[in-house]
C-alpha positions as YAML, in Angstrom:
chain: A
units: angstrom
residues:
- id: 1
  name: MET
  ca: [1.17, -14.01, 39.14]
- id: 2
  name: LYS
  ca: [2.29, -14.34, 35.61]
- id: 3
  name: GLN
  ca: [3.11, -10.74, 33.74]
- id: 4
  name: PRO
  ca: [1.45, -9.64, 30.89]
- id: 5
  name: GLN
  ca: [2.91, -9.02, 27.71]
- id: 6
  name: PRO
  ca: [4.19, -5.32, 26.78]
- id: 7
  name: GLY
  ca: [1.47, -3.15, 25.86]
- id: 8
  name: LYS
  ca: [-1.06, -5.68, 27.25]
- id: 9
  name: GLN
  ca: [-2.12, -4.36, 30.65]
- id: 10
  name: PRO
  ca: [-4.55, -6.25, 32.73]
- id: 11
  name: VAL
  ca: [-8.13, -4.36, 32.47]
- id: 12
  name: ALA
  ca: [-10.40, -7.01, 34.05]
- id: 13
  name: GLU
  ca: [-9.01, -9.47, 36.54]
- id: 14
  name: LEU
  ca: [-11.38, -12.15, 38.14]
- id: 15
  name: THR
  ca: [-9.53, -14.38, 40.88]
- id: 16
  name: ASP
  ca: [-11.42, -17.62, 42.39]
- id: 17
  name: VAL
  ca: [-14.94, -15.73, 41.57]
- id: 18
  name: THR
  ca: [-17.97, -17.78, 42.65]
- id: 19
  name: ARG
  ca: [-21.38, -16.75, 42.30]
- id: 20
  name: THR
  ca: [-24.15, -18.57, 44.10]
- id: 21
  name: TYR
  ca: [-27.79, -18.04, 43.86]
- id: 22
  name: LYS
  ca: [-30.72, -19.69, 46.28]
- id: 23
  name: MET
  ca: [-33.35, -21.45, 44.35]
- id: 24
  name: GLY
  ca: [-36.06, -22.69, 46.80]
- id: 25
  name: ASP
  ca: [-33.93, -25.16, 49.30]
- id: 26
  name: GLU
  ca: [-31.09, -25.32, 46.98]
- id: 27
  name: PHE
  ca: [-28.06, -23.17, 46.25]
- id: 28
  name: VAL
  ca: [-26.59, -23.29, 42.77]
- id: 29
  name: LYS
  ca: [-23.40, -21.97, 41.80]
- id: 30
  name: ALA
  ca: [-23.76, -19.97, 38.26]
- id: 31
  name: LEU
  ca: [-20.00, -19.37, 38.18]
- id: 32
  name: ASP
  ca: [-17.41, -21.70, 40.17]
- id: 33
  name: THR
  ca: [-14.06, -20.27, 41.46]
- id: 34
  name: PHE
  ca: [-13.47, -18.53, 38.19]
- id: 35
  name: THR
  ca: [-10.15, -17.02, 37.32]
- id: 36
  name: PHE
  ca: [-9.47, -15.10, 34.26]
- id: 37
  name: THR
  ca: [-7.62, -12.16, 33.03]
- id: 38
  name: PHE
  ca: [-8.93, -9.90, 30.08]
- id: 39
  name: ASN
  ca: [-5.90, -7.50, 28.92]
- id: 40
  name: SER
  ca: [-6.27, -4.23, 27.15]
- id: 41
  name: GLY
  ca: [-6.91, -4.19, 23.58]
- id: 42
  name: GLU
  ca: [-8.50, -7.59, 23.43]
- id: 43
  name: TYR
  ca: [-11.48, -8.95, 21.64]
- id: 44
  name: TRP
  ca: [-13.35, -11.73, 23.62]
- id: 45
  name: ALA
  ca: [-16.32, -13.54, 22.77]
- id: 46
  name: ILE
  ca: [-18.22, -15.29, 25.35]
- id: 47
  name: MET
  ca: [-20.27, -18.37, 24.65]
- id: 48
  name: GLY
  ca: [-22.02, -21.12, 26.23]
- id: 49
  name: SER
  ca: [-25.38, -22.56, 26.27]
- id: 50
  name: SER
  ca: [-28.34, -21.47, 28.28]
- id: 51
  name: GLY
  ca: [-27.43, -21.99, 32.18]
- id: 52
  name: SER
  ca: [-23.59, -21.83, 31.35]
- id: 53
  name: GLY
  ca: [-22.74, -18.80, 33.35]
- id: 54
  name: LYS
  ca: [-22.38, -16.40, 30.26]
- id: 55
  name: SER
  ca: [-24.80, -13.90, 31.65]
- id: 56
  name: THR
  ca: [-23.75, -14.13, 35.40]
- id: 57
  name: LEU
  ca: [-20.39, -13.48, 34.37]
- id: 58
  name: LEU
  ca: [-21.38, -10.43, 32.11]
- id: 59
  name: ASN
  ca: [-23.32, -9.18, 35.17]
- id: 60
  name: LEU
  ca: [-20.41, -9.36, 37.22]
- id: 61
  name: LEU
  ca: [-18.29, -7.74, 34.58]
- id: 62
  name: GLY
  ca: [-20.58, -5.17, 34.20]
- id: 63
  name: CYS
  ca: [-20.74, -4.52, 38.14]
- id: 64
  name: ILE
  ca: [-24.45, -4.89, 37.97]
- id: 65
  name: ASP
  ca: [-23.98, -8.06, 40.21]
- id: 66
  name: ARG
  ca: [-21.49, -8.86, 42.73]
- id: 67
  name: PRO
  ca: [-19.52, -12.24, 43.62]
- id: 68
  name: THR
  ca: [-20.45, -14.39, 46.51]
- id: 69
  name: SER
  ca: [-16.65, -14.63, 46.92]
- id: 70
  name: GLY
  ca: [-13.39, -13.85, 45.25]
- id: 71
  name: SER
  ca: [-11.83, -10.74, 43.74]
- id: 72
  name: TYR
  ca: [-12.90, -8.60, 40.72]
- id: 73
  name: ARG
  ca: [-10.50, -5.94, 39.77]
- id: 74
  name: ILE
  ca: [-10.68, -3.20, 36.96]
- id: 75
  name: ARG
  ca: [-7.49, -1.65, 35.94]
- id: 76
  name: GLY
  ca: [-6.12, -2.58, 39.27]
- id: 77
  name: ARG
  ca: [-9.08, -1.30, 41.59]
- id: 78
  name: GLU
  ca: [-11.15, -3.92, 43.50]
- id: 79
  name: VAL
  ca: [-14.61, -3.22, 42.56]
- id: 80
  name: SER
  ca: [-16.69, -6.20, 44.62]
- id: 81
  name: SER
  ca: [-16.01, -4.52, 47.81]
- id: 82
  name: MET
  ca: [-17.18, -0.96, 46.94]
- id: 83
  name: ASP
  ca: [-20.29, 0.43, 48.33]
- id: 84
  name: ASP
  ca: [-23.04, 1.05, 45.89]
- id: 85
  name: ASP
  ca: [-22.70, 4.84, 45.37]
- id: 86
  name: THR
  ca: [-19.02, 4.17, 44.73]
- id: 87
  name: LEU
  ca: [-19.82, 1.72, 42.50]
- id: 88
  name: SER
  ca: [-22.32, 3.38, 40.49]
- id: 89
  name: THR
  ca: [-20.13, 6.16, 39.84]
- id: 90
  name: PHE
  ca: [-17.04, 3.81, 38.83]
- id: 91
  name: ARG
  ca: [-19.35, 1.77, 36.45]
- id: 92
  name: GLY
  ca: [-20.73, 4.93, 34.78]
- id: 93
  name: LYS
  ca: [-16.98, 6.12, 34.18]
- id: 94
  name: GLU
  ca: [-15.14, 2.61, 33.28]
- id: 95
  name: LEU
  ca: [-17.69, 0.51, 31.69]
- id: 96
  name: GLY
  ca: [-19.68, 0.88, 28.42]
- id: 97
  name: PHE
  ca: [-22.76, -1.18, 27.70]
- id: 98
  name: ILE
  ca: [-24.30, -2.37, 24.09]
- id: 99
  name: PHE
  ca: [-27.71, -4.19, 24.54]
- id: 100
  name: GLN
  ca: [-29.77, -6.48, 22.41]
- id: 101
  name: SER
  ca: [-32.74, -4.07, 22.58]
- id: 102
  name: TYR
  ca: [-30.52, -0.81, 22.39]
- id: 103
  name: ASN
  ca: [-32.10, 0.63, 25.39]
- id: 104
  name: LEU
  ca: [-32.20, 4.48, 24.11]
- id: 105
  name: LEU
  ca: [-34.56, 6.75, 25.59]
- id: 106
  name: PRO
  ca: [-37.45, 7.43, 23.45]
- id: 107
  name: GLN
  ca: [-37.78, 11.04, 24.21]
- id: 108
  name: LEU
  ca: [-34.11, 11.80, 23.69]
- id: 109
  name: ASP
  ca: [-32.52, 12.33, 20.22]
- id: 110
  name: VAL
  ca: [-29.46, 10.72, 18.97]
- id: 111
  name: LEU
  ca: [-27.02, 13.44, 20.26]
- id: 112
  name: GLU
  ca: [-28.70, 13.33, 23.75]
- id: 113
  name: ASN
  ca: [-28.83, 9.46, 23.97]
- id: 114
  name: ILE
  ca: [-24.87, 9.68, 23.36]
- id: 115
  name: LEU
  ca: [-24.50, 12.09, 26.05]
- id: 116
  name: MET
  ca: [-26.94, 10.17, 28.39]
- id: 117
  name: PRO
  ca: [-23.96, 8.63, 30.59]
- id: 118
  name: VAL
  ca: [-22.21, 11.54, 31.61]
- id: 119
  name: MET
  ca: [-25.72, 13.10, 32.72]
- id: 120
  name: TYR
  ca: [-25.55, 11.34, 35.79]
- id: 121
  name: GLN
  ca: [-21.86, 12.42, 36.58]
- id: 122
  name: ASP
  ca: [-21.46, 15.35, 39.39]
- id: 123
  name: GLU
  ca: [-19.55, 17.19, 36.57]
- id: 124
  name: TYR
  ca: [-19.79, 17.57, 33.10]
- id: 125
  name: PRO
  ca: [-16.66, 16.95, 31.36]
- id: 126
  name: ASP
  ca: [-14.96, 19.50, 29.40]
- id: 127
  name: GLY
  ca: [-15.31, 19.02, 25.57]
- id: 128
  name: ILE
  ca: [-17.46, 16.20, 25.85]
- id: 129
  name: GLU
  ca: [-20.36, 17.53, 23.30]
- id: 130
  name: GLU
  ca: [-17.20, 17.59, 21.02]
- id: 131
  name: ARG
  ca: [-16.57, 14.31, 21.99]
- id: 132
  name: ALA
  ca: [-20.22, 13.25, 21.43]
- id: 133
  name: LEU
  ca: [-20.48, 14.94, 17.86]
- id: 134
  name: ARG
  ca: [-17.26, 12.89, 17.06]
- id: 135
  name: LEU
  ca: [-18.73, 9.36, 17.96]
- id: 136
  name: ALA
  ca: [-21.78, 10.38, 16.16]
- id: 137
  name: GLU
  ca: [-19.70, 10.81, 12.68]
- id: 138
  name: ARG
  ca: [-17.68, 7.81, 13.77]
- id: 139
  name: VAL
  ca: [-20.51, 5.47, 13.65]
- id: 140
  name: GLY
  ca: [-22.05, 6.98, 10.65]
- id: 141
  name: LEU
  ca: [-24.90, 9.28, 12.39]
- id: 142
  name: GLY
  ca: [-23.62, 12.94, 11.76]
- id: 143
  name: GLY
  ca: [-26.52, 13.82, 9.76]
- id: 144
  name: ARG
  ca: [-29.01, 12.34, 12.05]
- id: 145
  name: LEU
  ca: [-28.07, 14.22, 15.31]
- id: 146
  name: HIS
  ca: [-31.52, 15.14, 16.13]
- id: 147
  name: HIS
  ca: [-33.36, 12.13, 15.16]
- id: 148
  name: LYS
  ca: [-35.29, 10.45, 17.67]
- id: 149
  name: PRO
  ca: [-34.98, 6.55, 18.07]
- id: 150
  name: MET
  ca: [-38.38, 5.78, 16.70]
- id: 151
  name: GLN
  ca: [-36.86, 7.46, 13.40]
- id: 152
  name: LEU
  ca: [-34.03, 5.39, 13.21]
- id: 153
  name: SER
  ca: [-33.58, 1.79, 11.89]
- id: 154
  name: GLY
  ca: [-32.69, -1.01, 14.31]
- id: 155
  name: GLY
  ca: [-29.06, -0.71, 12.72]
- id: 156
  name: GLN
  ca: [-28.79, 2.68, 13.34]
- id: 157
  name: GLN
  ca: [-30.38, 2.59, 16.85]
- id: 158
  name: GLN
  ca: [-27.60, 0.03, 17.73]
- id: 159
  name: ARG
  ca: [-24.96, 2.55, 16.32]
- id: 160
  name: VAL
  ca: [-26.26, 5.07, 18.70]
- id: 161
  name: ALA
  ca: [-25.94, 2.69, 21.61]
- id: 162
  name: ILE
  ca: [-22.33, 1.78, 20.65]
- id: 163
  name: ALA
  ca: [-21.53, 5.52, 20.39]
- id: 164
  name: ARG
  ca: [-23.06, 6.06, 23.87]
- id: 165
  name: SER
  ca: [-21.01, 3.23, 25.11]
- id: 166
  name: LEU
  ca: [-17.96, 5.14, 24.22]
- id: 167
  name: ILE
  ca: [-18.78, 8.37, 25.47]
- id: 168
  name: ASN
  ca: [-16.59, 8.19, 28.75]
- id: 169
  name: ASP
  ca: [-13.76, 6.10, 26.93]
- id: 170
  name: PRO
  ca: [-14.25, 3.01, 29.06]
- id: 171
  name: ALA
  ca: [-12.02, 0.30, 30.27]
- id: 172
  name: LEU
  ca: [-14.35, -2.13, 28.91]
- id: 173
  name: LEU
  ca: [-16.85, -2.28, 25.86]
- id: 174
  name: LEU
  ca: [-19.38, -5.11, 27.30]
- id: 175
  name: ALA
  ca: [-21.99, -6.15, 24.75]
- id: 176
  name: ASP
  ca: [-24.87, -8.50, 25.30]
- id: 177
  name: GLU
  ca: [-26.08, -10.35, 22.20]
- id: 178
  name: ALA
  ca: [-25.62, -6.93, 20.36]
- id: 179
  name: THR
  ca: [-26.79, -8.30, 17.06]
- id: 180
  name: GLY
  ca: [-29.60, -10.74, 18.27]
- id: 181
  name: ASN
  ca: [-32.54, -8.45, 17.14]
- id: 182
  name: LEU
  ca: [-30.74, -7.42, 13.71]
- id: 183
  name: ASP
  ca: [-31.09, -8.90, 10.16]
- id: 184
  name: SER
  ca: [-27.92, -10.69, 8.98]
- id: 185
  name: LYS
  ca: [-26.78, -7.73, 6.37]
- id: 186
  name: THR
  ca: [-27.03, -4.91, 9.66]
- id: 187
  name: ALA
  ca: [-25.64, -7.56, 12.08]
- id: 188
  name: ASP
  ca: [-22.55, -7.77, 10.01]
- id: 189
  name: GLU
  ca: [-22.36, -4.22, 9.45]
- id: 190
  name: ILE
  ca: [-22.35, -4.06, 13.23]
- id: 191
  name: LEU
  ca: [-19.85, -6.53, 13.45]
- id: 192
  name: GLU
  ca: [-17.42, -4.60, 11.24]
- id: 193
  name: LEU
  ca: [-17.92, -1.52, 13.24]
- id: 194
  name: PHE
  ca: [-16.65, -3.85, 16.52]
- id: 195
  name: ASP
  ca: [-13.84, -5.10, 14.16]
- id: 196
  name: GLU
  ca: [-12.66, -1.34, 13.71]
- id: 197
  name: LEU
  ca: [-12.92, -0.35, 17.34]
- id: 198
  name: HIS
  ca: [-10.87, -3.26, 18.25]
- id: 199
  name: ASP
  ca: [-8.19, -2.59, 15.63]
- id: 200
  name: GLU
  ca: [-8.14, 0.72, 17.11]
- id: 201
  name: GLY
  ca: [-7.39, -0.52, 20.49]
- id: 202
  name: THR
  ca: [-10.94, -0.71, 22.16]
- id: 203
  name: THR
  ca: [-11.41, -3.67, 24.87]
- id: 204
  name: ILE
  ca: [-14.41, -5.65, 23.99]
- id: 205
  name: LEU
  ca: [-16.04, -8.67, 25.44]
- id: 206
  name: LEU
  ca: [-19.15, -9.87, 23.42]
- id: 207
  name: VAL
  ca: [-21.51, -12.40, 24.81]
- id: 208
  name: THR
  ca: [-23.42, -14.53, 22.32]
- id: 209
  name: HIS
  ca: [-24.87, -17.59, 21.56]
- id: 210
  name: GLU
  ca: [-24.52, -17.40, 17.59]
- id: 211
  name: GLN
  ca: [-21.34, -19.34, 16.49]
- id: 212
  name: ASP
  ca: [-20.59, -17.07, 13.37]
- id: 213
  name: VAL
  ca: [-20.72, -13.88, 15.69]
- id: 214
  name: GLY
  ca: [-18.53, -15.40, 17.98]
- id: 215
  name: GLU
  ca: [-15.69, -16.31, 15.39]
- id: 216
  name: ARG
  ca: [-15.59, -12.63, 14.20]
- id: 217
  name: ALA
  ca: [-14.07, -12.23, 17.77]
- id: 218
  name: GLU
  ca: [-10.19, -12.36, 18.09]
- id: 219
  name: ASN
  ca: [-10.53, -14.66, 21.16]
- id: 220
  name: ILE
  ca: [-13.46, -17.11, 22.44]
- id: 221
  name: LEU
  ca: [-14.21, -18.09, 25.66]
- id: 222
  name: ARG
  ca: [-16.56, -20.89, 26.35]
- id: 223
  name: LEU
  ca: [-18.35, -21.68, 29.50]
- id: 224
  name: LYS
  ca: [-20.27, -24.76, 30.70]
- id: 225
  name: ASP
  ca: [-22.12, -25.27, 34.07]
- id: 226
  name: GLY
  ca: [-19.89, -22.22, 35.49]
- id: 227
  name: LEU
  ca: [-16.48, -23.31, 34.67]
- id: 228
  name: ILE
  ca: [-14.45, -22.67, 31.70]
- id: 229
  name: GLU
  ca: [-14.97, -25.31, 28.97]
- id: 230
  name: SER
  ca: [-12.44, -23.95, 26.24]
- id: 231
  name: VAL
  ca: [-10.77, -21.01, 25.23]
- id: 232
  name: HIS
  ca: [-9.95, -20.23, 21.68]
- id: 233
  name: ARG
  ca: [-7.09, -17.72, 21.16]
- id: 234
  name: GLY
  ca: [-5.89, -15.59, 18.31]
- id: 235
  name: GLN
  ca: [-8.63, -16.81, 15.71]
- id: 236
  name: ARG
  ca: [-9.25, -13.70, 14.06]
- id: 237
  name: GLY
  ca: [-7.27, -13.13, 11.02]
- id: 238
  name: ARG
  ca: [-5.13, -16.17, 10.90]
- id: 239
  name: SER
  ca: [-5.53, -18.55, 8.16]
- id: 240
  name: GLY
  ca: [-5.82, -22.45, 9.62]
- id: 241
  name: ALA
  ca: [-6.98, -23.80, 12.94]
- id: 242
  name: THR
  ca: [-7.90, -21.71, 15.94]
- id: 243
  name: GLN
  ca: [-5.90, -22.19, 19.04]
- id: 244
  name: ALA
  ca: [-8.20, -24.34, 21.30]
- id: 245
  name: PHE
  ca: [-7.38, -24.92, 24.91]
- id: 246
  name: GLU
  ca: [-9.48, -27.50, 26.54]
- id: 247
  name: ALA
  ca: [-10.33, -26.55, 30.36]
- id: 248
  name: SER
  ca: [-13.32, -28.89, 31.29]
- id: 249
  name: HIS
  ca: [-12.62, -29.58, 35.01]
- id: 250
  name: SER
  ca: [-8.95, -28.82, 34.42]
- id: 251
  name: SER
  ca: [-6.80, -25.55, 34.45]
- id: 252
  name: VAL
  ca: [-5.32, -24.47, 31.27]
- id: 253
  name: ALA
  ca: [-2.17, -22.37, 31.25]
- id: 254
  name: PRO
  ca: [-1.17, -21.67, 27.10]
- id: 255
  name: HIS
  ca: [1.76, -19.30, 26.92]
- id: 256
  name: ALA
  ca: [0.26, -16.37, 25.04]
- id: 257
  name: GLY
  ca: [2.43, -15.69, 22.08]
- id: 258
  name: ASP
  ca: [0.93, -13.62, 19.32]
- id: 259
  name: ALA
  ca: [2.20, -16.01, 16.64]
- id: 260
  name: GLU
  ca: [2.82, -19.50, 17.58]
- id: 261
  name: ALA
  ca: [1.05, -20.11, 21.25]
- id: 262
  name: GLU
  ca: [2.41, -23.10, 23.14]
- id: 263
  name: VAL
  ca: [-0.31, -25.04, 24.71]
- id: 264
  name: VAL
  ca: [-0.09, -26.79, 28.07]
- id: 265
  name: THR
  ca: [-2.91, -28.55, 29.77]
- id: 266
  name: PHE
  ca: [-2.77, -29.76, 33.42]
- id: 267
  name: THR
  ca: [-5.00, -31.18, 36.04]
- id: 268
  name: SER
  ca: [-5.71, -28.99, 38.89]
- id: 269
  name: SER
  ca: [-8.19, -29.10, 41.91]
- id: 270
  name: GLU
  ca: [-9.14, -25.60, 41.04]
- id: 271
  name: PRO
  ca: [-11.60, -25.73, 38.24]
- id: 272
  name: GLY
  ca: [-12.76, -22.91, 36.30]
- id: 273
  name: ARG
  ca: [-9.16, -21.33, 36.35]
- id: 274
  name: SER
  ca: [-7.38, -20.38, 33.13]
- id: 275
  name: ASP
  ca: [-3.77, -18.96, 34.04]
- id: 276
  name: ALA
  ca: [-2.17, -16.95, 31.08]
- id: 277
  name: ASP
  ca: [-1.59, -13.67, 29.56]
- id: 278
  name: GLY
  ca: [-4.95, -12.72, 28.18]
- id: 279
  name: GLY
  ca: [-6.60, -15.34, 30.89]
- id: 280
  name: GLY
  ca: [-3.91, -15.22, 33.57]
- id: 281
  name: GLU
  ca: [-3.99, -15.85, 37.24]
- id: 282
  name: ALA
  ca: [-4.72, -12.53, 39.01]
...
């Protein structure tokens, strides 16, 4: 196993993960022996056409679904074998979710929606209301704490969803087409907020089919037919070309230097694998 760079600890490690679905009399592999590591503080866009496996990957990352085979660890803990109750508690504490349709509860106000994830915990964490207030201020809604979702614009509702996703200081922030229901100006404002959160050290995984949205991320992981098609690393804030690592049906092993990344491509009998820091073998 390759060692991560100092300050970049593995957050989500998937090793030989396969997810198979039965469709009629056939079995379809939505993900095929997928191996990848997302490190702390990284900002990834996960992209691909319909049927590429990106939604399946997001569901597995979010512990909404389980792999058919393989290992999935979050902060070093194996989650694929957890029982349902343990997994539900773990998911609520370690993962933050942002959805295209916001998924706010209409009967709750802004502050209550931000606090919703902790309402399902056995104990109400000390200082959590103060944290919710700080998050509301952080996303620009400090003056609308008692507004209901129907009294907010789409962009404001998504800001509430972002604050809600951060309430438990999650290991991963998972965003599913987070700008899909927004006009271009509002979408850009949300992406600027993601940029700020990334600069503050938040680990963000954003699923999108929009190229311009994906290019805002630090890195892009592109899937095709349940396999890694390419990895674009270190693109954000760099003048010139992106680092592109073509995987297709072979493995990818870039040396992950922050400034000058060295690219090595080799043939492997194990498709869907990317072995590197920020994309390493678990």
